[in-house]
KOLSE-139546 format. One record per residue: x, y, z of N, C-alpha, C in turn. Coordinates in Angstrom, 2 decimals, padded with zeros to 5 digits. Each point is the difference from the previous one (the first is absolute). Layout:
<nodes>
+---------+---------+---------+---------+---------+---------+---------+---------+---------+
:     n_x :     n_y :     n_z :    ca_x :    ca_y :    ca_z :     c_x :     c_y :     c_z :
+---------+---------+---------+---------+---------+---------+---------+---------+---------+
:       X :       Y :       Z :       X :       Y :       Z :       X :       Y :       Z :
...
+---------+---------+---------+---------+---------+---------+---------+---------+---------+
</nodes>
This chain:
<nodes>
+---------+---------+---------+---------+---------+---------+---------+---------+---------+
:     n_x :     n_y :     n_z :    ca_x :    ca_y :    ca_z :     c_x :     c_y :     c_z :
+---------+---------+---------+---------+---------+---------+---------+---------+---------+
: -024.44 : -005.82 :  002.22 :  000.02 : -001.49 :  000.60 :  001.34 : -000.26 :  000.24 :
:  000.08 : -000.85 :  000.57 :  001.65 : -000.51 :  000.28 : -000.16 : -001.36 :  000.05 :
:  000.86 : -000.98 : -000.48 :  000.20 : -001.40 :  000.05 :  001.49 :  000.04 :  000.53 :
: -000.42 : -000.66 :  001.67 :  001.19 : -000.22 :  000.46 :  000.74 : -001.77 : -000.53 :
:  000.95 :  000.14 : -000.48 :  000.61 : -001.44 : -000.41 :  001.25 : -000.21 :  000.73 :
:  000.18 : -001.85 :  000.01 :  001.12 :  000.21 :  001.05 : -000.35 : -001.38 :  000.90 :
:  000.94 : -000.23 :  000.92 : -000.10 : -000.99 :  000.56 : -001.08 :  000.43 :  001.10 :
: -001.07 : -001.57 :  000.44 : -000.88 :  000.45 :  000.97 :  000.14 :  001.04 :  001.31 :
:  001.35 : -000.51 :  000.03 :  000.32 :  000.47 :  001.87 :  000.19 :  001.83 : -000.55 :
:  001.08 : -000.05 : -001.08 :  000.41 :  001.63 : -000.31 : -001.14 :  000.84 : -000.48 :
: -001.18 : -000.92 : -000.53 : -001.08 :  000.66 : -000.72 : -000.68 :  000.44 :  001.49 :
: -000.20 : -000.98 :  001.32 : -000.80 :  000.28 :  000.68 :  000.91 :  000.99 :  001.09 :
:  001.08 : -000.06 :  000.32 :  000.77 :  001.12 :  000.38 :  000.04 :  001.51 : -000.51 :
:  000.00 :  000.01 : -001.25 : -000.48 :  001.34 : -000.63 : -001.21 :  000.28 :  000.03 :
: -000.69 : -000.79 : -000.21 : -001.50 :  000.81 :  000.01 : -000.44 :  000.22 :  001.61 :
:  000.46 : -000.87 :  001.27 :  000.34 :  000.97 :  000.97 :  000.09 :  001.46 :  000.43 :
:  001.37 :  000.02 : -000.50 :  000.37 :  001.25 : -000.03 : -000.23 :  001.00 : -000.94 :
: -001.00 :  000.08 : -001.43 : -000.61 :  000.46 : -000.74 : -001.47 :  000.82 :  000.77 :
: -000.32 : -001.35 :  000.78 : -001.43 :  000.71 :  001.07 :  000.25 :  000.82 :  000.75 :
:  001.09 :  000.14 :  000.77 :  000.45 :  000.69 :  000.80 :  000.25 :  001.53 : -000.29 :
:  000.66 : -000.06 : -001.01 :  000.03 :  001.21 : -000.72 : -000.91 :  001.05 : -000.79 :
:  000.13 :  001.40 :  001.25 : -001.24 :  000.87 : -000.35 : -000.21 :  000.52 : -001.18 :
:  001.00 : -000.17 : -001.13 : -000.09 :  000.63 : -001.54 : -001.48 : -001.15 : -000.55 :
: -000.35 : -001.06 :  000.90 : -000.82 : -001.21 : -000.54 : -001.62 :  000.34 :  000.79 :
: -000.76 :  000.05 : -000.84 : -001.04 : -000.01 :  000.57 : -001.11 : -000.99 : -000.68 :
: -001.01 : -000.50 :  000.93 : -000.94 : -000.79 : -000.95 :  000.56 : -001.28 : -000.59 :
:  001.06 : -000.81 :  000.24 :  000.17 : -000.89 : -000.92 : -000.82 : -001.23 :  000.09 :
: -000.38 : -000.56 : -001.15 : -000.64 : -001.39 :  000.10 :  000.46 : -001.14 : -000.93 :
:  000.07 : -000.86 :  000.57 :  000.63 : -000.99 : -000.62 : -001.59 : -000.91 : -001.09 :
:  000.96 :  000.39 : -000.86 : -001.14 : -000.55 : -001.46 :  000.36 : -001.17 :  000.16 :
:  000.98 : -000.70 :  000.16 :  000.32 : -001.60 : -000.46 :  001.03 : -000.37 :  000.49 :
:  000.21 : -000.93 :  000.85 :  001.43 : -000.43 :  000.34 :  000.49 : -001.68 : -000.54 :
:  000.86 : -000.47 : -000.70 :  000.27 : -001.19 : -000.45 :  001.77 :  000.00 :  000.29 :
:  000.11 : -001.21 : -000.36 :  001.41 : -000.07 : -000.12 :  000.62 : -001.25 : -001.39 :
:  000.62 :  000.68 : -000.69 :  000.51 : -000.70 : -001.41 :  001.33 : -000.09 :  000.13 :
:  000.17 : -000.92 : -000.82 :  002.16 : -000.68 : -000.02 :  000.20 :  001.52 : -000.64 :
: -000.24 :  000.36 : -000.89 :  000.69 :  001.14 : -000.87 : -000.89 :  001.23 : -000.03 :
:  000.96 :  001.19 :  000.07 : -000.77 :  001.28 : -000.22 : -000.68 :  000.25 : -001.44 :
: -000.96 :  001.12 :  000.52 : -000.85 :  000.39 : -001.18 :  000.82 :  001.38 : -000.65 :
:  000.73 :  000.44 :  000.76 :  000.46 :  001.21 : -000.79 :  001.74 : -000.20 :  000.70 :
:  000.47 : -000.50 : -000.67 :  001.36 : -000.21 :  000.25 :  000.84 :  001.03 :  000.21 :
: -000.08 :  001.00 : -001.39 :  000.70 :  001.10 : -000.25 : -000.52 :  001.30 :  000.46 :
: -001.25 : -000.15 :  001.07 : -000.39 :  001.14 :  000.23 :  000.62 :  000.69 :  001.21 :
:  000.20 :  001.20 :  000.59 :  000.49 :  000.31 :  001.36 : -001.07 :  001.19 :  000.20 :
:  000.05 :  000.63 :  001.55 : -000.86 :  001.09 :  000.12 :  001.02 :  001.04 :  000.87 :
: -000.55 :  001.00 : -000.66 :  000.62 :  001.10 :  001.22 : -000.56 :  001.19 : -000.16 :
:  000.35 :  001.12 : -000.18 : -000.79 :  001.38 :  000.40 :  001.02 :  000.83 : -000.10 :
: -000.21 :  001.53 : -000.92 :  000.79 :  000.74 :  000.16 : -000.63 :  000.92 : -000.97 :
:  000.07 :  001.36 :  000.09 : -001.16 :  001.12 : -000.43 :  001.12 :  000.45 : -001.17 :
:  000.17 : -000.45 : -001.20 :  000.19 :  000.41 : -001.32 : -000.69 :  000.37 : -001.24 :
:  000.67 :  000.94 : -001.33 : -000.89 :  000.38 : -000.79 : -000.15 : -001.25 : -000.95 :
: -000.72 :  000.16 : -000.93 :  000.04 : -001.14 : -001.22 :  001.11 :  000.12 : -000.72 :
:  000.77 :  000.75 : -000.33 :  001.21 : -000.54 : -000.69 :  000.69 : -000.54 :  000.94 :
:  000.22 :  000.34 :  001.27 :  001.22 : -000.75 :  001.14 : -000.83 : -001.64 : -000.43 :
: -001.18 : -000.14 :  000.00 : -000.41 : -001.66 : -000.13 :  000.65 : -001.02 : -000.72 :
: -000.12 :  000.94 : -001.54 :  001.03 : -000.75 : -000.82 :  001.26 : -000.90 :  000.21 :
:  000.59 :  001.04 :  000.89 :  001.36 : -000.27 :  000.13 :  000.28 : -000.91 :  001.31 :
: -001.07 : -000.61 :  000.63 : -000.20 : -000.59 :  001.50 :  000.25 : -001.55 : -001.01 :
:  001.29 : -000.62 :  000.92 :  000.34 : -001.29 : -000.27 : -001.37 : -001.20 :  000.40 :
: -000.63 : -000.45 : -001.22 : -000.93 : -001.03 :  000.70 : -001.33 :  000.80 : -000.30 :
: -000.37 :  001.09 : -000.23 : -001.38 :  000.50 : -000.50 : -000.72 : -000.40 : -000.99 :
: -001.14 : -000.25 :  000.62 : -000.96 : -000.74 : -000.96 : -001.01 :  000.98 : -000.49 :
: -000.40 : -000.11 : -001.29 : -000.74 :  000.90 : -000.61 : -001.72 : -000.75 : -000.14 :
: -001.19 :  000.08 :  001.18 : -000.54 : -000.95 : -000.54 : -001.06 :  000.19 : -000.73 :
:  000.04 : -000.33 : -001.05 : -000.57 :  000.36 : -001.35 : -001.10 : -001.53 : -000.21 :
: -000.57 :  000.33 : -001.18 : -001.51 : -001.27 : -000.40 :  000.69 : -000.87 : -000.33 :
:  001.70 : -000.32 : -000.71 : -000.11 : -001.11 : -000.50 :  000.48 : -000.92 :  001.18 :
:  000.66 :  000.29 :  000.94 :  000.02 : -000.67 :  001.16 : -001.11 : -000.50 :  000.69 :
: -001.39 :  001.03 :  000.57 : -000.81 : -000.83 :  000.36 : -001.17 : -000.64 : -000.91 :
:  000.50 :  000.17 : -001.11 : -000.94 : -000.89 : -001.15 :  000.57 : -001.08 : -000.73 :
:  000.96 :  000.07 :  000.23 :  001.11 : -001.52 : -000.64 : -000.24 : -001.12 :  000.88 :
:  000.18 : -000.96 : -000.92 : -000.86 : -001.35 :  000.38 :  001.37 : -001.27 :  000.57 :
:  000.96 :  000.41 :  000.16 :  001.36 : -000.36 :  000.21 :  000.05 :  000.19 :  001.72 :
: -000.79 : -000.07 :  000.71 :  000.22 :  000.17 :  001.43 : -000.51 : -001.53 :  001.11 :
:  000.35 : -000.45 :  000.43 : -000.32 : -001.06 :  000.68 : -001.63 : -000.16 :  000.28 :
: -000.75 : -001.09 :  000.07 : -001.39 : -000.18 : -000.38 : -000.50 :  000.63 :  001.54 :
:  000.62 : -000.40 :  000.68 : -000.66 :  000.03 :  001.63 :  000.98 :  001.41 :  000.70 :
: -000.41 :  001.64 : -000.26 :  000.65 :  000.61 :  000.23 : -000.85 :  000.86 :  000.80 :
: -000.18 :  000.14 :  001.11 : -001.08 :  000.27 :  000.86 : -000.24 :  001.29 : -000.06 :
:  001.51 :  000.72 :  000.00 :  000.25 :  001.39 :  000.21 : -000.04 :  000.92 : -001.11 :
:  000.86 : -000.50 : -001.22 : -000.50 :  000.75 : -000.87 : -001.29 : -000.55 : -000.63 :
: -000.73 : -000.70 :  000.28 : -001.45 :  000.14 : -000.37 : -000.65 :  001.16 :  000.64 :
:  000.23 :  000.18 :  001.15 : -000.58 :  001.08 :  001.39 :  000.54 :  001.61 : -001.09 :
:  001.26 : -000.14 :  000.04 :  000.59 :  001.21 : -001.10 : -000.48 :  000.00 : -001.05 :
: -000.72 : -000.92 : -001.09 : -000.99 :  000.53 : -001.06 : -000.98 :  000.51 :  000.38 :
: -000.50 : -000.76 :  000.91 : -001.33 :  000.62 :  000.48 : -000.31 :  001.42 :  000.25 :
:  001.28 :  001.05 :  000.48 : -000.10 :  001.29 :  000.45 : -000.01 :  000.85 : -001.76 :
:  000.87 : -000.99 : -000.61 :  000.19 :  000.74 : -001.19 : -001.32 : -000.36 : -001.11 :
: -000.41 : -000.80 :  000.17 : -001.24 : -000.26 : -001.45 : -000.63 :  001.15 :  000.98 :
: -000.81 :  000.49 :  001.10 : -000.69 :  000.71 :  000.61 :  000.55 :  001.39 : -000.19 :
:  001.06 :  000.44 : -000.15 :  000.20 :  001.43 : -000.44 : -000.04 : -000.26 : -001.40 :
:  000.71 : -000.34 : -000.43 : -000.22 : -000.15 : -001.60 : -001.30 :  000.08 : -000.88 :
: -001.04 : -000.18 :  001.08 : -001.49 :  000.27 : -000.39 : -000.67 :  001.05 :  000.38 :
:  000.60 :  000.82 :  000.89 : -000.60 :  001.08 :  000.57 :  000.54 :  001.41 : -000.78 :
+---------+---------+---------+---------+---------+---------+---------+---------+---------+
</nodes>
């Protein structure tokens, strides 16, 4: 799952680039909406194959844990977080 945030122009321009990238297949837009402020202002995207010890040294590394997904201080209408929680709830029942 990926959430694209930014100005409408920049997000649409980036999404067109993503659709042309052969590394992305089966793209499915779950929801498109426009908001005044970002849901994930401190999150960034990137990829590099590293071992688990190297993760801890990365600036901005975020360990997704129970307390983050279950805490109640997130905005009430956060569709992306609700969607992410649905995956977590299913996997925790397996």
